[in-house]
Steps between C-alpha positions, in 0.01 A plus 500: 500500500561588133523253208880515509497376866367159393868395427599556865572195710199370691647608836541863387145495356361378835697760690367776270131382550553487878648855503203631291251324733663656813491843332132462417419372854678798655305741278177336598601536863560867449163547326326312785670706766402817320144383481497421868641841593256685283218658689209627293372728769813714496464615141355830609638740755291588805396832344421333175276252681324783672445687172351187342282439809371862480432476127322167539289635785393798288413269207294281742322811620316517177292194592296636790470840329329324211226382738436813690626816313171574347257420788405870541363516148269195521183706534599699191569178308152382591349819371714502181422135406139526644581184700413377841746562791538123535598459131752782536640339816574190289766699321696510824447139615567351151836664497593318820380154393786392268760597765327364799429158343855482374428450128717807403785397730504144359496622147756788537717315743557224241569761236747677732690171557500433129580843347644697785365719776561840331334392173188410684495819702551717201252320281243488780535868581461595130194281462362631828540863382327411170206334684475804735472739210244275340294505820476881458335455160274200597160562332296283741523384861537142377809589290641688805448193714676279247795745462532539872505115545780477237675789671493312828639194328779680332610711799571190695803456267676788675441354848607150437808595289616761750451252783711247303778756458503555880521129570777464239734766652459456879622195693260317732625680815421840346190406295243550783593865560537568130150366435371711785646813335376378156138455618493812706380731215247234394352491855502883530310537174 
């Protein structure tokens, strides 16, 4: 109602208010029916979901590779750093601890919920690559152990964010088979 409408008779003012109320109620009903018909799992096509699943599986493949990719060179590491075999083996086990205990998942899962899945994946992979390069130039076995522990912590970001993406795009009836495909590369590695 505009300022000029205040001079209308009371009956006409009430009719105008009732008409406006009915129109706003009908627009709210339309919005509610649109919200009820909206299905968040149908945003992507079937092939789009498969591509995302494959990409997330390959990203998650990095986690087990971080643990085991350099197992064949452990004797050379012991000779290079003049360290015992047990101390060199710690570089493998300390990489697994942040992921197995869940510290990395709790930290990066919270960040993924707050800032977005892809931001966490990208940032985690960039930091992971930086730490991996730093491991190459580690001057002592103690520095290598510390860097590998941080590497294990940071690489868990890719696993938890990729897993969150999978749970976001697949409905409950398809989620079990999608998780099986997602974890297949992890189990193979």
